NUBADO-663705 format. One line per 2 residues: number of its first residue (from 1); their letters; for each residue x, y, z of C-alpha. Coordinates in Angstrom, 3 decimals. Example, Ala and Ser with C-alpha at 12.3 -4.5 7.8 and 13.67 -1.06 7.14 Angstrom:
1 = AS = 12.300:-4.500:7.800; 13.670:-1.060:7.140
END
This chain:
1 = MS = 84.058:119.410:75.528; 81.037:121.476:74.771
3 = TA = 78.187:118.936:75.218; 76.034:119.322:78.252
5 = WS = 76.680:117.192:81.258; 74.316:115.378:83.549
7 = PS = 74.710:112.490:86.015; 73.474:110.219:83.305
9 = SW = 75.277:111.505:80.311; 77.898:108.699:80.520
11 = RS = 75.182:106.290:79.260; 75.722:107.729:75.792
13 = KP = 79.367:106.586:75.803; 80.918:103.174:75.508
15 = IA = 81.693:101.579:78.983; 84.467:99.334:80.052
17 = QD = 84.215:96.926:82.857; 80.334:96.987:82.953
19 = VV = 78.277:94.530:84.896; 75.623:92.768:83.025
21 = YP = 72.568:92.093:85.117; 70.124:89.378:83.745
23 = DE = 67.091:91.153:85.263; 67.504:94.938:84.085
25 = AK = 63.919:95.716:85.452; 65.084:94.600:88.844
27 = LN = 68.252:96.644:88.642; 66.323:99.800:87.747
29 = KV = 63.991:99.253:90.688; 66.998:99.149:93.019
31 = LN = 68.756:102.079:91.422; 65.576:104.202:91.775
33 = KI = 65.400:103.162:95.435; 68.936:104.186:96.026
35 = ST = 68.447:107.545:94.294; 65.719:108.479:97.003
37 = LP = 67.886:107.436:99.934; 69.782:110.186:102.036
39 = PM = 73.321:110.962:100.792; 76.186:109.150:102.640
41 = VT = 78.318:112.340:102.685; 77.847:115.990:101.954
43 = PS = 80.354:118.445:100.512; 80.573:120.430:103.713
45 = EE = 80.838:117.574:106.238; 83.650:118.029:108.682
47 = NI = 85.486:115.913:111.262; 84.820:112.594:109.691
49 = SN = 86.916:110.042:111.594; 88.480:106.886:110.628
51 = KI = 89.029:103.233:110.949; 90.841:103.071:114.164
53 = GL = 94.334:102.839:115.193; 96.412:101.860:112.305
55 = IL = 95.885:104.922:110.069; 95.901:107.199:113.127
57 = SF = 99.342:105.833:114.231; 100.422:106.007:110.523
59 = SL = 99.543:109.638:110.157; 100.949:110.437:113.546
61 = IL = 104.362:109.069:112.601; 104.354:111.104:109.462
63 = IW = 103.236:114.355:111.057; 105.896:113.995:113.767
65 = GS = 108.576:113.396:111.180; 107.535:116.049:108.633
67 = RV = 105.857:118.699:110.796; 103.158:119.247:108.037
69 = PV = 99.538:118.370:108.157; 98.379:115.056:106.832
71 = VR = 95.089:114.512:104.955; 93.705:111.078:105.853
73 = VG = 91.776:109.274:102.972; 90.608:105.807:103.373
75 = RI = 88.959:103.223:100.981; 86.137:102.461:103.527
77 = AG = 82.467:102.502:103.599; 82.239:102.657:99.917
79 = QY = 82.008:100.658:96.850; 82.684:97.003:97.305
81 = AK = 83.574:96.201:93.728; 86.608:95.631:91.558
83 = PR = 87.630:95.404:87.944; 88.921:92.161:86.552
85 = SS = 91.057:91.397:83.602; 88.507:88.671:82.385
87 = TT = 84.683:88.352:82.766; 84.941:84.690:83.661
89 = EM = 87.579:82.345:85.425; 88.134:78.701:85.640
91 = IG = 87.423:76.938:89.112; 88.522:73.495:88.576
93 = DR = 87.179:72.302:85.149; 84.216:74.805:85.514
95 = EV = 84.012:78.177:83.929; 82.095:80.706:86.016
97 = LS = 81.714:84.494:86.065; 84.620:86.397:87.854
99 = FR = 84.014:87.535:91.384; 83.463:91.263:90.938
101 = GD = 83.097:92.143:94.771; 80.181:92.120:97.217
103 = NV = 78.444:94.864:95.367; 78.079:92.587:92.502
105 = NG = 78.132:88.793:93.174; 79.429:86.302:95.775
107 = LD = 82.727:84.637:96.204; 80.931:81.167:96.184
109 = PN = 81.250:79.834:92.525; 77.376:79.146:92.752
111 = DR = 76.675:82.693:93.571; 78.248:84.514:90.703
113 = TP = 75.042:85.947:88.977; 75.063:89.733:89.506
115 = DP = 72.339:90.670:92.037; 71.010:94.226:92.210
117 = ER = 70.011:93.651:95.851; 73.610:93.710:96.584
119 = LL = 73.752:97.378:95.759; 71.228:98.168:98.473
121 = SA = 73.159:95.992:100.892; 76.309:97.816:100.091
123 = YF = 74.473:101.167:100.749; 73.312:100.188:104.114
125 = HS = 76.688:98.593:105.053; 78.257:101.752:103.984
127 = TT = 76.115:103.977:106.131; 76.416:101.712:109.162
129 = TL = 80.252:101.772:108.939; 80.138:105.547:108.515
131 = NY = 78.018:105.951:111.562; 80.338:103.667:113.644
133 = IR = 83.309:105.725:112.524; 81.669:109.095:113.425
135 = GL = 80.656:107.684:116.727; 84.261:106.394:117.391
137 = LT = 85.632:109.949:116.659; 83.087:111.686:119.029
139 = SG = 84.035:109.289:121.656; 87.543:110.864:121.935
141 = FA = 89.120:107.836:120.505; 91.277:109.929:118.197
143 = SL = 92.738:112.035:121.037; 96.332:112.678:120.891
145 = HH = 96.350:112.196:124.779; 96.365:108.408:124.423
147 = PR = 97.946:107.427:121.033; 99.220:104.204:122.891
149 = DW = 95.661:102.773:122.437; 95.987:102.908:118.796
151 = SL = 98.879:100.558:118.227; 101.153:99.383:120.862
153 = NH = 99.006:96.524:122.093; 99.270:95.054:118.427
155 = VR = 102.857:95.667:117.615; 105.013:92.655:118.170
157 = SP = 108.245:93.994:116.824; 110.456:95.350:119.593
159 = SL = 112.111:97.897:117.234; 108.728:99.207:116.078
161 = RA = 107.405:99.519:119.540; 110.605:101.414:120.666
163 = EF = 110.331:103.860:117.753; 106.733:104.414:118.369
165 = EK = 107.297:104.950:122.022; 109.856:107.639:121.293
167 = IV = 107.132:109.590:119.280; 104.535:109.121:122.041
169 = DG = 106.893:110.228:124.864; 107.966:113.498:122.806
171 = LS = 104.317:113.981:122.205; 103.428:113.732:125.770
173 = DA = 106.013:116.082:126.779; 104.758:118.664:124.200
175 = LD = 101.350:118.310:125.413; 102.280:118.834:128.923
177 = FA = 104.270:121.887:128.037; 101.187:123.146:126.137
179 = KT = 98.984:122.691:129.111; 101.453:124.325:131.429
181 = VG = 101.610:127.586:129.381; 97.793:127.564:128.886
183 = VE = 97.721:126.689:125.153; 95.438:123.695:125.815
185 = ST = 92.405:123.184:128.046; 93.154:121.574:131.377
187 = VA = 89.957:119.593:131.245; 90.070:116.580:128.949
189 = YE = 87.384:115.853:126.639; 86.620:112.579:128.392
191 = QG = 86.107:114.562:131.556; 83.609:117.029:130.004
193 = GG = 85.990:119.403:128.251; 85.901:120.402:124.653
195 = RG = 87.596:118.189:122.000; 89.620:120.918:120.430
197 = TL = 92.441:120.339:117.927; 94.110:117.702:119.968
199 = GE = 90.938:115.499:120.281; 89.652:115.800:116.750
201 = VD = 90.709:114.230:113.313; 89.530:114.760:109.720
203 = FY = 88.944:111.581:107.914; 87.579:111.253:104.275
205 = TS = 86.179:108.273:102.452; 87.069:107.031:99.037
207 = HE = 86.602:104.188:96.488; 87.195:103.705:92.737
209 = GL = 84.219:104.965:90.758; 83.584:101.810:88.837
211 = ML = 79.821:101.038:88.976; 78.427:104.099:87.212
213 = AY = 74.594:103.189:87.707; 75.284:102.963:91.495
215 = EE = 77.426:106.281:91.424; 74.698:107.975:89.367
217 = AL = 72.113:106.924:91.943; 74.028:108.724:94.630
219 = TR = 74.836:111.826:92.684; 73.010:114.936:94.151
221 = EF = 72.791:118.596:93.757; 74.079:120.911:96.528
223 = PL = 75.040:124.583:96.520; 78.803:125.281:96.846
225 = PS = 79.621:125.331:100.517; 80.299:128.936:101.729
227 = SI = 83.767:127.982:103.255; 85.136:127.228:99.668
229 = RQ = 83.365:129.809:97.506; 85.802:131.670:95.321
231 = KE = 87.029:135.032:96.649; 88.613:137.715:94.886
233 = PA = 92.444:138.021:95.547; 93.556:141.006:97.682
235 = TP = 94.636:143.992:95.483; 98.450:144.169:95.779
237 = PV = 100.207:147.158:97.369; 101.061:149.968:94.863
239 = ER = 103.918:152.391:95.386; 103.125:155.738:94.045
241 = AD = 105.524:158.441:92.395; 105.737:160.240:95.643
243 = GH = 107.056:157.249:97.507; 103.875:156.558:99.352
245 = VT = 102.387:153.009:99.254; 98.817:152.312:98.723
247 = PP = 97.915:149.429:101.120; 96.250:146.282:99.734
249 = CQ = 92.621:145.943:99.583; 90.967:143.211:101.507
251 = PS = 89.472:140.507:99.453; 85.666:140.520:98.875
253 = LS = 83.232:138.009:97.707; 83.416:138.020:93.974
255 = AA = 80.328:138.483:91.652; 80.989:134.719:90.649
257 = AR = 81.030:133.596:94.284; 77.755:135.376:94.942
259 = LS = 76.252:133.753:92.021; 77.444:130.319:93.150
261 = AS = 75.772:130.755:96.464; 72.524:130.050:94.601
263 = KK = 73.763:127.710:91.864; 73.923:124.051:92.560
265 = YH = 76.638:121.549:91.720; 76.601:117.770:91.296
267 = YN = 78.318:115.838:93.949; 78.845:112.084:94.372
269 = TG = 77.598:111.631:97.844; 78.746:107.977:98.030
271 = AH = 82.203:109.148:99.110; 84.344:112.301:99.487
273 = FI = 86.953:111.233:97.027; 86.588:108.790:94.193
275 = WI = 89.095:107.803:91.389; 89.109:106.531:87.878
277 = GD = 91.000:103.250:87.586; 93.623:102.225:85.169
279 = RT = 91.211:99.905:83.202; 88.443:102.595:82.775
281 = RQ = 90.188:105.866:81.888; 89.315:105.603:77.970
283 = LT = 89.019:109.293:76.950; 85.763:108.799:74.973
285 = HA = 84.044:106.270:77.388; 81.619:106.535:80.155
287 = HV = 83.767:106.764:83.170; 85.657:109.962:82.044
289 = EY = 82.248:111.395:81.037; 80.843:110.933:84.525
291 = FR = 83.872:112.094:86.397; 84.091:115.342:84.328
293 = GI = 80.842:116.589:85.785; 81.017:115.918:89.513
295 = RN = 82.345:118.482:91.997; 84.210:116.067:94.136
297 = PI = 88.027:115.970:94.196; 88.930:112.989:91.981
299 = GI = 91.920:110.727:91.564; 93.338:109.259:88.265
301 = KV = 95.493:106.083:88.278; 98.540:106.558:86.118
303 = GP = 100.335:103.514:84.994; 102.974:102.296:82.390
305 = SM = 100.345:102.105:79.595; 99.389:105.779:80.062
307 = QS = 100.972:107.857:77.281; 102.025:111.411:78.206
309 = EE = 99.725:112.876:75.475; 96.879:110.885:76.837
311 = LV = 97.387:112.136:80.410; 97.358:115.657:79.216
313 = RL = 94.172:115.249:77.192; 92.616:113.512:80.172
315 = LD = 93.368:116.381:82.492; 92.017:118.951:79.980
317 = LV = 88.725:116.884:79.948; 88.120:116.444:83.722
319 = NP = 89.736:119.864:84.831; 89.495:122.263:81.969
321 = DK = 89.500:125.267:84.377; 92.810:124.035:85.989
323 = EF = 91.137:124.212:89.482; 93.558:123.732:92.312
325 = GR = 92.751:120.722:94.589; 90.573:119.060:91.830
327 = IT = 92.800:116.295:90.554; 95.128:113.902:92.339
329 = LI = 97.474:111.506:90.163; 98.082:108.243:91.654
331 = TR = 101.116:106.605:89.918; 101.239:102.851:89.937
333 = YG = 104.284:101.530:87.748; 106.065:98.900:89.720
335 = AK = 109.559:99.155:91.217; 111.266:98.010:87.905
337 = KI = 109.344:100.428:85.615; 109.032:103.725:87.634
339 = DS = 112.412:105.094:86.238; 111.075:104.631:82.715
341 = YL = 107.841:106.516:83.127; 107.430:108.813:86.074
343 = AG = 109.782:111.580:84.920; 108.078:111.810:81.473
345 = HI = 104.565:112.091:83.159; 105.781:114.704:85.600
347 = RA = 107.329:116.894:82.936; 104.266:116.622:80.623
349 = VQ = 101.937:117.777:83.305; 104.382:120.621:84.324
351 = AT = 104.419:121.802:80.740; 100.692:122.212:80.688
353 = GH = 100.359:124.148:83.825; 97.673:121.775:85.289
355 = PV = 97.796:121.714:89.090; 97.798:118.345:90.445
357 = AW = 98.662:116.414:93.580; 101.015:113.376:93.026
359 = VC = 100.503:110.256:95.037; 102.642:107.157:94.946
361 = DP = 100.809:103.750:94.804; 103.586:101.228:95.322
363 = MH = 101.263:98.296:95.703; 99.506:97.415:92.483
365 = GN = 102.652:97.274:90.291; 104.485:94.942:92.645
367 = TH = 102.121:91.859:92.789; 103.410:88.469:92.025
369 = TA = 102.479:84.926:92.757; 104.379:83.120:95.512
371 = HN = 105.663:79.444:95.039; 102.504:78.207:96.909
373 = GL = 100.127:79.919:94.420; 99.164:82.867:96.739
375 = KT = 99.083:86.490:95.415; 101.623:88.420:97.449
377 = RD = 103.829:91.614:97.285; 107.450:91.915:98.438
379 = FG = 108.039:94.616:100.870; 111.495:95.387:99.382
381 = AI = 109.835:96.106:96.022; 107.281:98.368:97.750
383 = IE = 109.949:100.679:99.419; 112.027:100.611:96.359
385 = EI = 109.073:102.167:94.327; 108.567:104.717:97.084
387 = TA = 112.101:105.881:97.506; 112.462:106.005:93.670
389 = CL = 109.549:108.034:93.522; 110.782:110.428:96.035
391 = RI = 114.028:110.756:94.229; 112.455:111.415:90.738
393 = HS = 110.090:114.035:92.032; 113.091:115.847:93.561
395 = EC = 115.008:115.572:90.264; 112.059:117.005:88.305
397 = ES = 111.679:119.898:90.864; 108.204:118.289:91.796
399 = RL = 106.961:116.963:95.060; 105.382:113.726:96.143
401 = GG = 102.204:114.598:97.942; 101.237:111.222:99.480
403 = VS = 101.201:107.542:99.302; 98.306:105.055:98.527
405 = LE = 98.765:101.764:100.415; 96.616:98.670:100.881
407 = FT = 97.031:97.942:104.505; 94.930:96.376:107.380
409 = GE = 94.865:96.400:111.104; 93.027:93.177:111.067
411 = LN = 94.064:90.580:113.709; 93.084:86.960:114.303
413 = DE = 91.622:85.723:117.611; 95.190:85.385:119.173
415 = GY = 96.128:89.052:118.165; 98.384:88.266:115.234
417 = SV = 98.421:90.184:111.966; 97.563:88.977:108.629
419 = TE = 100.393:87.238:106.555; 99.882:88.321:103.006
421 = CV = 102.920:90.365:101.945; 106.529:89.084:102.377
423 = GG = 109.388:91.065:104.050; 109.423:93.906:106.385
425 = SM = 110.918:94.273:109.803; 109.373:91.010:110.840
427 = KM = 110.956:89.265:107.811; 107.917:87.486:106.554
429 = SE = 108.692:84.656:104.043; 106.540:83.151:101.447
431 = DE = 106.371:79.952:103.439; 104.481:81.955:106.263
433 = LS = 101.889:83.335:103.834; 99.315:80.585:104.452
435 = LR = 99.392:81.071:108.246; 97.009:84.067:108.330
437 = YA = 96.186:84.845:104.715; 92.613:86.584:104.855
439 = SF = 92.228:88.549:101.726; 89.843:87.536:98.954
441 = CD = 91.351:90.206:96.511; 94.724:91.766:96.765
443 = PR = 97.327:91.218:99.531; 97.686:93.810:102.091
445 = LN = 100.430:95.170:104.467; 99.887:94.056:107.979
447 = FE = 100.181:96.186:111.102; 103.814:95.968:111.521
449 = QS = 104.594:96.375:107.633; 102.376:99.421:107.583
451 = LD = 104.400:101.112:110.506; 107.602:100.143:108.647
453 = VA = 106.475:102.233:105.755; 105.365:104.986:108.035
455 = FM = 108.693:105.290:109.764; 110.602:104.980:106.492
457 = IS = 108.823:108.028:104.982; 108.991:109.975:108.283
459 = DH = 112.827:109.312:108.382; 113.164:110.544:104.877
461 = QK = 111.253:113.739:105.692; 113.315:114.424:108.777
463 = KE = 116.551:113.837:106.961; 115.387:116.052:104.022
465 = YA = 114.530:118.848:106.332; 117.842:118.561:108.127
467 = EK = 119.640:118.692:104.700; 117.819:121.747:103.788
469 = VR = 118.686:123.413:107.231; 122.355:122.744:106.749
471 = GR = 122.104:124.126:103.204; 123.112:120.837:101.425
473 = SA = 121.584:119.389:98.238; 118.400:117.404:98.912
475 = KT = 119.282:115.236:95.962; 122.591:114.219:97.397
477 = GM = 120.805:113.560:100.712; 118.180:111.441:99.113
479 = RG = 120.751:108.891:97.695; 122.019:108.352:101.418
481 = VE = 118.554:107.989:102.670; 117.816:105.228:100.058
483 = NV = 120.935:103.157:101.059; 119.951:103.405:104.790
485 = LY = 116.369:102.387:104.100; 117.396:99.471:101.985
487 = AE = 119.887:98.160:104.525; 117.408:98.373:107.426
489 = LG = 114.265:97.011:105.633; 115.775:94.512:103.068
491 = GK = 114.804:96.867:100.216; 115.164:94.797:97.098
493 = SP = 112.654:93.906:94.528; 112.040:90.208:93.528
495 = A = 114.085:89.055:90.564
END
């Protein structure tokens, strides 16, 4: 694409899922105000913490099982808006505008007119949440010295508590050993010592880049951070005719990197990572136009309706230079459809040489309506899609890089988790959904179900590593893992 890009060039394209405000002058006034407010995040910001125990516990379980670092990205402190399949809905015998999220309108049927003041409210709620998260991190909450504070008070499943205790006990032994041999400071952060690696955690915020006027207002220019400016690769060693080897030259800052030190780039400062939704990825429309110009890493939702050729063209548009780390593909097919689509999408991307990270979203393709009318998701279908995704990536000599889950650590006054998804180790039934159903949008995994998923993935990673160590086929091992997981967690999708 040769046309010049700017934060507002998307306005020249047709746009899907747009919100129509009755008072455009008021909208422009609010957007102008947002464009003068401080950025919520900056491209070089470090050590951003998260929303407390559940995601810390989840990532600890994964790290313990896989022995690889985990990047934590949460949909938090961002855009409180959602796409809808219809602009209106029926409530009783009355047709009203659909609820589009707190950024746009209210859940009350009498509060459905889009109000620009809600954008300002979203901005200030987001900054307040970010400040709380950062304060939580600097308080030592994320320290590996007391992971029991994150989860065990809330976990009511004896088997989950026992599994998490095993990890905590092993971690405590490792930390004691590190302290004994002098690897770790003997003075804890809470007692005046430095936080160090064991007391810090990186956490990044994300949301779907849906409301482009809001996103544009928060798009600012920054120079490329020095830590990620391009460096020239080291010159490889060369063997001369006389047998001597010329040593490699050390990398130096390239001419392009020196220029980039003064050049500025457009960043969306409302979040570190934003994604294009399945309903707004039209190649010639506004969302793709906006996303192609921002410097943030971006995600793309990939579902059954995405043709392989369309996916390739989309990657060419948003990442024409095939930059590593730029694109994450978030697949969301449903347990019954993943075998029909994922392998084709993987092979199409592999053929182009586009570097992408693959993430499995096992939530959005597995939503159904329970007999009591509540939207829910079956835990068995969720793990079926995850395990199928692991298997297919292995068969395609690809690698699944992560999972995208909708979960919550939300508890009621009595300390009980929400009841929105069925199944899991607590064997939640549809009859129990109405006990503590709290979501206004999509059903979420509760505390125990989330840890079920974490242990499932961790077990797979441990078994996969053991198979490689023993020199056996990872594919053969994966079939055994699937059977064990289904037997332990009731892994079957609804009929």
